[in-house]
N, C-alpha and C positions, 0 to 999 in steps of 0.2 A: 504494500500500500504506500510505498514511498513516492510522493508526487513530484519530487524534483531532487536535484543533486544537493540542495542546501540543508536538508534535514529529513530524517525519517524516524526519529524516536517518537514513540507513541506516549503521549502524556495522559490522555483520557479517552474513554469510549462511552457511548450512550446509544441505546436503541431508541428509535422513534416510536412512542406509544400509540400513535395513530396510523402508522404505516408499517405493518408487520414485515419483518425481514430487513428493514433499513437500519443500518448502523452508521453513526457518525463517529469519526475518529479525529481527535485533536493531536496534531503533530508539531514538529519543530518549525514548520513553515505554514501551517494553516489547518483547515478542516477538509477531510476527505469523507466520502460516503460510499457505501457499498450496499447492494441489495442482494440478499440471499447468497453472499459470498462471492459475487461476481467481481469483475475488475473494478478498481477504484475510480472514483470521479472526483476531481479536485473542485471543491466548492468555494473556498475562501483562502486568500493569502494576504499577507501584509502589504503595505504601500509599495515596498520595493522587492517583494517576493522573498525577502529574507527575514523580515521582522514580524511575521505573522504567527509567532509561537503561540499556540493555543493550549492553555493548561486546564481549562474547565469548560464544559458544555452542559447545558441543560435544555430540554425541549419542553415547550408549552404543551401540556397534555390535552388542551381543548382547541388549539388553533393549528390546523394542518400546515406544516411547513415553517412554523415559527420556532426559532431557537435563540438562545442567548449564549454567548461565549466570552471567556476572559482571554484577552490577547496581550502579549507583551508590549506591543507598540501602541495600540489604540484603547487599551483598557477594556471595559465591558462594551460589547457590541450586540445589537439586536439584528437578527437575520430573518428575513421573510422569504417565501418561495424557496424553502430548503437551502438557503444561503446565497441565492442569486443577488439579492439586494441586502444591504446592511448599513447600519449607522451606529456611531458611538453613542452610548447613553451613560455618561459619567457625571452629570450635574449633581453636586452635593458631596462628592468625595473630597477628602482633604487633599490639597495640592501636592504635598510631599509624600503622600501615602503610596506605598508600593502597590502594585496590582493585586487585586484579590486573588486568592488561590482556590477558592471554592465558590460555587454559585448554584442556587437552587430555586425552583419555582414551587410555590406553595400548591400542593395538589388539590386543596379545597378551594383556593382562590388564585387563579393563574395571573392576576394582576399584582400579586404580592411576590416579590423576589427578595432573596437574602444573599448577601455577598460577604464572605469572610476574608479579612485581610490579616497578614501576619503581624503588622505593627500598630494598627489602629483599632481593630476589633471587628464587630459585626455591624454591617449596614443593612438597611431595609428600604425597599421601595414599595409603595402601595398603589402605584400607577403604571405598572408595566415597565419600570426602569426610567421613566421620564425624570424623576427626582429621587434622590437618595438622602437618607439621614442616618446618623449613628444610632444603632440599637443597643450597643453595649460598649464597654471599655475593654481593652485587651487584658 
């Protein structure tokens, strides 16, 4: 599943709960997907195809093709259409905060997201990632 020469380490994997057999893989240069073990398809890479290290992915369990990922270069991004469109959603994070290393969608309310950072603590969004606030101290 290595999408390019810049990186192939796998940092995270997650199955799409709405599309059986689809697996998203966070790698050193982006997100790949595979369906039922077939050849990989590159979904996302960073701005210069090297800074897209993805270390967390979570999939919205109610919205087909919507996922969130934590990237080294852009912070948290929201992807639609299974990754074809994306945008950073970092408003409310502390400027000097390192990237979150874990990200989850609340399965009872997919507009609620949680992001855990190593140096600042837990952040929460109640509007699908548009705004974030600190939910705990480290």
